[in-house]
C-alpha positions in Angstrom: 0.1 0.0 0.0 1.3 3.5 -0.8 2.0 6.3 1.5 -1.0 8.3 0.2 -3.4 5.3 0.8 -1.9 4.8 4.3 -2.6 8.6 5.1 -6.0 8.4 3.7 -6.8 5.3 5.8 -5.4 7.0 8.9 -7.5 10.1 8.3 -10.7 8.0 7.8 -9.9 6.0 11.1 -9.4 9.4 12.9 -12.7 10.7 11.7 -14.5 7.5 12.8 -12.7 7.6 16.2 -13.6 11.3 16.7 -17.3 10.6 15.9 -17.4 7.7 18.4 -15.6 9.7 21.1 -17.9 12.6 20.5 -20.9 10.3 21.1 -19.2 8.9 24.2 -18.6 12.5 25.6 -22.3 13.4 25.0 -23.7 10.4 27.1 -21.8 11.7 29.3 -19.0 9.5 30.6 -18.1 9.1 34.3 -16.5 12.2 35.7 -13.1 10.6 36.1 -12.8 9.8 32.4 -14.2 12.9 30.8 -10.8 14.4 30.3 -9.5 11.2 28.8 -12.4 10.9 26.3 -11.9 14.5 25.3 -8.1 14.2 24.9 -8.6 11.1 22.7 -11.3 12.9 20.8 -9.0 15.9 20.2 -6.2 13.6 19.1 -8.5 11.8 16.7 -9.7 15.0 15.2 -6.1 16.1 14.6 -5.2 12.8 13.0 -8.2 13.3 10.8 -6.9 16.7 9.7 -9.6 18.7 11.6 -8.2 21.8 13.3 -11.0 21.6 16.0 -8.8 18.9 17.5 -6.3 21.6 18.7 -9.2 23.6 20.2 -10.5 20.5 22.0 -7.0 19.8 23.5 -6.5 23.4 24.5 -9.9 23.4 26.3 -8.9 20.3 28.2 -5.6 21.8 29.1 -7.2 25.0 30.3 -9.7 23.0 32.4 -6.9 20.9 33.9 -4.8 24.0 34.7 -7.8 25.7 36.4 -8.4 22.5 38.6 -4.8 22.3 39.6 
């Protein structure tokens, strides 16, 4: 498989993961896993090429900083 096909597959997997994690976050998850779900959703969005991933990760970082 070529590099372009690998990247396309990774992007597609990232998009699917982001959708699943978004649904998991909306259910809502147990309080102790909210940040984990949001971080993984942010990472998945970034892997999918979606700039919202950076915003999600920054929001989690700000929330963690405020709680510290």
